[in-house]
C-alpha positions in Angstrom: -5.4 37.9 1.7 -4.2 35.4 -0.9 -1.5 36.2 -3.5 -2.9 36.1 -7.0 -0.6 33.7 -9.0 -1.1 33.4 -12.8 0.2 30.1 -14.2 1.0 30.5 -17.9 1.3 27.4 -20.1 0.9 26.0 -23.6 1.9 28.4 -26.4 3.0 28.1 -30.0 5.5 25.4 -29.5 6.1 21.7 -30.5 6.2 21.0 -26.8 2.8 22.6 -26.2 1.2 19.4 -24.8 4.2 18.7 -22.5 3.7 22.2 -21.1 0.1 21.5 -20.3 1.0 18.3 -18.4 3.8 20.1 -16.4 1.4 23.0 -15.6 -1.5 20.9 -14.4 0.9 18.9 -12.2 2.2 22.1 -10.6 -1.2 23.7 -10.2 -2.3 20.6 -8.3 0.6 21.0 -5.8 0.8 24.8 -5.3 -0.2 25.9 -1.8 -3.9 26.9 -2.3 -4.2 28.4 1.2 -1.5 31.0 0.3 -2.1 31.5 -3.5 -5.2 32.1 -5.6 -4.2 30.2 -8.7 -5.2 31.7 -12.0 -4.6 29.3 -15.0 -3.8 31.1 -18.2 -3.7 28.7 -21.2 -2.0 29.9 -24.4 -3.3 28.2 -27.5 -1.1 27.3 -30.4 -2.3 30.5 -32.0 -1.1 32.5 -28.9 -4.5 33.3 -27.6 -4.9 33.6 -23.9 -7.8 31.8 -22.0 -8.6 31.3 -18.4 -11.3 29.3 -16.5 -11.8 26.5 -14.0 -11.8 23.8 -16.7 -8.1 24.4 -17.2 -7.2 22.7 -13.9 -8.4 19.3 -15.2 -6.0 17.4 -17.5 -8.9 15.5 -19.0 -10.4 18.7 -20.3 -7.6 18.9 -22.9 -8.8 15.8 -24.7 -11.2 18.2 -26.6 -9.7 21.7 -26.5 -12.3 23.4 -28.6 -15.1 22.2 -26.3 -13.0 23.1 -23.3 -12.5 26.7 -24.4 -16.3 27.1 -24.8 -16.4 27.1 -21.0 -13.4 29.4 -20.6 -12.9 33.2 -21.1 -10.5 34.8 -23.6 -8.3 37.2 -21.7 -5.4 39.6 -21.9 -2.9 41.1 -19.5 -2.8 44.9 -19.0 -0.9 47.1 -16.7 -2.9 50.0 -15.2 -2.4 52.2 -12.2 0.8 50.5 -11.1 -0.5 46.9 -11.2 -1.1 44.1 -13.6 -4.6 42.9 -14.3 -6.1 40.0 -16.3 -9.2 41.3 -18.1 -11.7 39.9 -20.6 -10.6 40.1 -24.2 -14.2 40.7 -25.4 -15.3 43.6 -23.3 -18.8 43.6 -21.8 -20.9 46.8 -22.3 -22.1 46.6 -18.7 -20.4 45.3 -15.6 -16.7 44.8 -14.8 -14.3 43.3 -17.3 -11.7 42.6 -14.6 -11.0 38.9 -14.1 -8.4 39.3 -11.5 -5.4 41.4 -10.4 -2.2 39.5 -10.8 0.7 39.7 -8.3 3.1 37.2 -9.8 3.4 35.1 -13.0 4.6 31.5 -13.1 5.4 30.5 -16.7 5.5 26.7 -17.1 6.2 26.5 -20.7 8.6 24.5 -22.9 10.2 25.2 -26.3 10.4 27.8 -28.9 8.4 31.1 -28.6 7.8 30.6 -24.9 10.8 29.2 -23.1 13.3 31.1 -25.2 12.9 34.5 -23.6 10.0 35.7 -25.7 7.4 35.2 -23.0 9.9 36.3 -20.3 10.3 39.6 -22.2 6.6 40.1 -22.3 6.4 39.6 -18.6 9.4 41.9 -18.0 7.6 44.6 -20.0 4.5 44.2 -17.9 6.8 44.8 -14.9 5.5 41.8 -13.0 7.5 39.3 -10.9 7.8 36.0 -12.8 9.3 32.6 -11.9 12.3 31.3 -13.7 15.2 32.5 -15.8 15.2 36.0 -17.2 15.2 37.0 -20.9 18.9 36.5 -21.5 19.4 33.2 -19.6 16.2 31.8 -21.2 17.5 32.7 -24.7 20.9 31.3 -24.1 19.5 28.1 -22.6 17.3 27.5 -25.6 20.0 28.2 -28.2 22.2 25.1 -28.0 24.9 26.7 -30.1 25.2 29.9 -28.1 25.1 27.9 -24.9 28.0 25.8 -26.2 30.1 28.8 -27.2 29.6 30.5 -23.8 30.3 27.4 -21.8 33.3 26.4 -23.9 34.8 29.9 -23.5 34.4 29.6 -19.7 36.2 26.2 -19.6 33.1 24.0 -19.2 33.3 20.6 -21.0 31.2 20.6 -24.2 31.4 18.7 -27.5 32.5 20.6 -30.6 29.9 21.2 -33.3 29.1 22.6 -36.8 26.3 25.1 -37.1 24.1 25.6 -40.2 21.3 28.0 -41.2 18.2 27.2 -43.3 19.5 29.4 -46.2 22.2 26.8 -46.6 19.8 23.9 -47.3 20.2 24.5 -51.1 23.9 23.7 -50.5 23.3 20.8 -48.2 26.0 18.7 -50.0 28.6 21.4 -49.1 27.3 21.3 -45.5 27.8 17.6 -45.4 31.4 18.1 -46.7 32.1 20.5 -43.8 30.8 17.9 -41.3 32.8 15.1 -42.8 36.0 17.2 -42.7 35.5 17.9 -39.0 34.0 14.7 -37.6 33.9 11.0 -38.1 30.6 9.1 -38.2 28.3 8.6 -36.4 27.1 12.2 -35.7 24.1 13.7 -34.0 21.9 16.3 -35.8 19.8 18.7 -33.7 17.5 21.7 -34.2 19.3 24.4 -32.3 16.3 25.7 -30.3 14.1 22.7 -29.5 13.9 20.2 -26.7 12.1 16.9 -25.9 14.2 15.1 -28.5 12.1 16.7 -31.3 13.9 16.7 -34.6 17.0 15.0 -33.2 18.5 12.0 -35.0 21.7 10.0 -35.5 23.5 9.7 -38.8 25.9 6.8 -39.6 26.8 7.8 -43.1 26.5 10.7 -45.6 23.0 9.8 -46.8 21.8 9.5 -43.2 23.4 12.9 -42.5 21.6 14.7 -45.3 18.3 13.1 -44.3 18.8 14.1 -40.7 19.7 17.7 -41.6 16.6 18.0 -43.8 14.5 16.6 -41.0 16.0 19.0 -38.4 15.4 22.0 -40.7 11.6 21.1 -40.6 11.6 22.2 -37.0 14.1 25.1 -36.9 15.9 27.5 -39.1 19.2 26.7 -37.5 20.7 23.3 -36.7 23.9 21.9 -35.3 25.8 18.7 -35.9 28.1 17.2 -33.3 30.0 13.9 -32.9 28.0 11.1 -31.4 29.3 9.6 -28.1 29.1 5.9 -29.1 29.4 4.3 -25.7 27.1 6.8 -23.9 25.7 7.1 -20.5 23.2 10.0 -19.9 23.0 11.7 -16.5 20.8 14.6 -15.6 21.0 16.9 -12.6 18.6 19.6 -11.5 19.7 22.9 -10.0 17.6 25.4 -7.9 18.6 28.9 -6.9 20.0 32.0 -8.5 23.3 33.6 -9.4 24.0 34.2 -5.7 23.3 30.8 -4.4 22.3 27.5 -6.0 22.0 23.8 -5.0 22.1 20.6 -7.0 19.7 17.7 -6.8 20.5 14.1 -6.9 21.6 12.7 -10.3 19.4 10.5 -12.5 20.2 8.1 -15.3 17.4 7.9 -17.9 16.7 4.4 -19.0 15.7 3.7 -22.6 12.8 1.5 -23.3 14.4 0.1 -26.4 17.8 0.0 -28.2 17.2 3.4 -29.7 20.2 5.6 -29.8 18.2 8.7 -28.6 15.5 8.9 -26.0 12.4 9.8 -28.1 9.5 12.2 -27.3 7.3 9.2 -26.7 9.7 7.6 -24.3 10.0 10.8 -22.3 6.3 11.7 -22.1 3.9 9.1 -23.4 5.1 5.8 -21.9 3.8 6.4 -18.5 0.4 7.7 -19.5 -2.8 6.1 -18.2 -6.4 7.1 -18.2 -5.6 10.4 -16.5 -3.0 11.4 -19.1 0.7 11.3 -19.1 2.8 12.0 -16.0 5.2 14.0 -18.1 8.9 13.6 -17.4 8.0 11.9 -14.1 6.9 8.9 -16.1 10.3 8.3 -17.7 12.1 5.2 -16.5 15.2 6.2 -14.6 17.8 5.2 -12.0 17.9 7.5 -9.0 20.6 7.9 -8.0 22.4 7.4 -11.2 24.8 4.4 -11.6 28.0 6.5 -11.5 31.1 6.7 -9.3 31.1 9.1 -6.3 33.8 11.1 -8.2 31.5 11.4 -11.3 28.5 12.3 -9.1 30.5 15.1 -7.3 31.9 16.5 -10.6 28.5 16.5 -12.3 26.7 18.2 -9.4 29.4 20.8 -9.0 29.6 21.5 -12.7 25.8 21.8 -12.9 25.8 24.5 -10.2 28.7 26.3 -11.7 27.1 26.4 -15.2 23.8 27.5 -13.7 25.4 30.4 -11.9 27.6 31.3 -14.8 24.7 31.6 -17.2 22.7 33.7 -14.7 19.9 31.2 -14.3 17.1 31.5 -11.8 14.5 29.1 -10.4 14.8 25.4 -11.4 16.7 24.0 -14.3 17.8 20.5 -15.4 21.2 20.2 -16.9 21.8 17.1 -19.0 25.2 15.5 -19.2 26.9 12.8 -21.3 29.5 10.4 -20.1 31.8 8.8 -22.7 32.2 5.4 -21.2 35.3 4.7 -23.4 37.3 7.4 -21.7 35.1 8.5 -18.8 35.0 12.1 -20.1 31.9 14.1 -19.0 30.3 16.7 -21.2 27.4 19.2 -20.7 24.8 18.3 -23.3 22.2 21.0 -22.7 20.4 23.2 -20.1 16.6 23.1 -19.8 15.6 26.4 -18.2 12.1 25.1 -17.6 12.4 21.3 -17.3 9.6 18.9 -17.9 7.6 18.4 -14.7 9.9 21.1 -13.2 12.2 18.2 -12.4 10.4 17.7 -9.1 11.2 14.0 -9.1 14.9 14.8 -8.7 14.3 16.7 -5.5 12.0 14.2 -3.7 15.0 11.9 -2.8 16.5 14.9 -1.0 13.4 15.2 1.1 12.0 18.2 -0.8 8.3 17.8 -1.5 6.8 19.3 -4.7 4.9 22.1 -2.9 8.1 23.1 -1.1 9.9 23.3 -4.4 7.2 25.4 -6.0 7.3 27.8 -3.0 11.0 28.1 -3.3 10.7 29.1 -7.0 8.1 31.7 -6.2 10.2 33.2 -3.5 13.2 33.3 -5.8 11.1 35.3 -8.3 10.0 37.8 -5.7 13.6 38.2 -4.5 14.8 39.0 -8.0 12.0 41.5 -8.4 12.9 43.3 -5.2 16.6 43.4 -6.3 15.6 44.8 -9.7 13.5 47.6 -8.0 16.8 48.9 -6.5 18.3 49.4 -9.9 17.9 52.9 -11.4 16.6 52.5 -15.0 16.0 56.2 -15.6 17.2 59.6 -14.5 15.7 63.0 -14.4 16.2 65.0 -17.5 14.6 68.0 -19.2 15.6 66.9 -22.8 11.9 67.1 -23.9 11.3 70.5 -22.3 12.3 72.2 -25.5 9.4 70.7 -27.3 9.8 70.8 -31.1 13.0 72.8 -31.1 15.1 69.7 -31.9 13.4 69.2 -35.2 13.3 66.0 -37.2 17.0 65.4 -36.8 16.8 65.1 -33.0 19.7 66.4 -30.9 22.1 66.1 -33.8 20.1 68.7 -35.7 19.9 71.1 -32.8 22.2 74.0 -32.2 22.9 73.8 -28.5 
């Protein structure tokens, strides 16, 4: 009997379309002899839909038309198992679409990759692929990630953090940045990826414009010094806190003289008639053009950071090398990387279906381990009925 695997993707995120690309890529490569794949598309309004049309990337050219041939659905937990059922219940016949044995979220960005969706799946008590709630939240929040990694001795750049309520005092925010850093600086939304809302500022006017732009995408932003003579290197890690392995390193190649790889360079440049190939389309050097010592340091640091933050499944950790002094810094951790970083594992002889199977097995392993933890204990605290009164145990005379 096949295992029912629900692949969740889309969602209320600026990286919605990237998620669709990553998910369709994965669903094409998952072992269909072992798994019954159930696509679950989340619209930008957080509605859940399922249907055969969702397997075809070309269907998403006209989403309203596509959804006319799909079924609105919801997850429910009943009698010890998770089921996907019709949202609009039929009066006659079964409303069950499928039982679900395991969930595979392939999502990117705020509201889905940041622990929100993971918490939902955790509440359903279903095995799910990838990082848990805490690791997902930490990975998405660039400031929290920096604080934790810095405290543990990992190399990260210093930064300033600002919240949206400070936008009325943006001149004072600029003063704080200028007291701490020299220009140029990089301004980022704290909880976004795919280069959305990120820009470089070379002077005060540019800083204020960059901060205002970043606040359009997030209620919290950070500003950090720009590495002027920069080499970017990325490394993927697969595993869990017990054991993890690093991929080969890649060096993204910019298509222009832009200071920051844009959303279009990452995802649109390689698109053809069948749609973008996602992160797999980005021009890159594999392996990265770095020294053996740098390669060893980056791969070891990636694994150590992955395990320290309690990650699970596959991540991509992005590094920056300051070519003026050869210092290496962790830039960010992508807990669900674009295209699941499968292209970084192919040079090591790991085919995409093998990578996907590994991720599923890691999810099942974590679920088995969680089942051994006692989250409750026998108590008769409710046996006294209403004797506690409105004040609870503090109001009782025991």
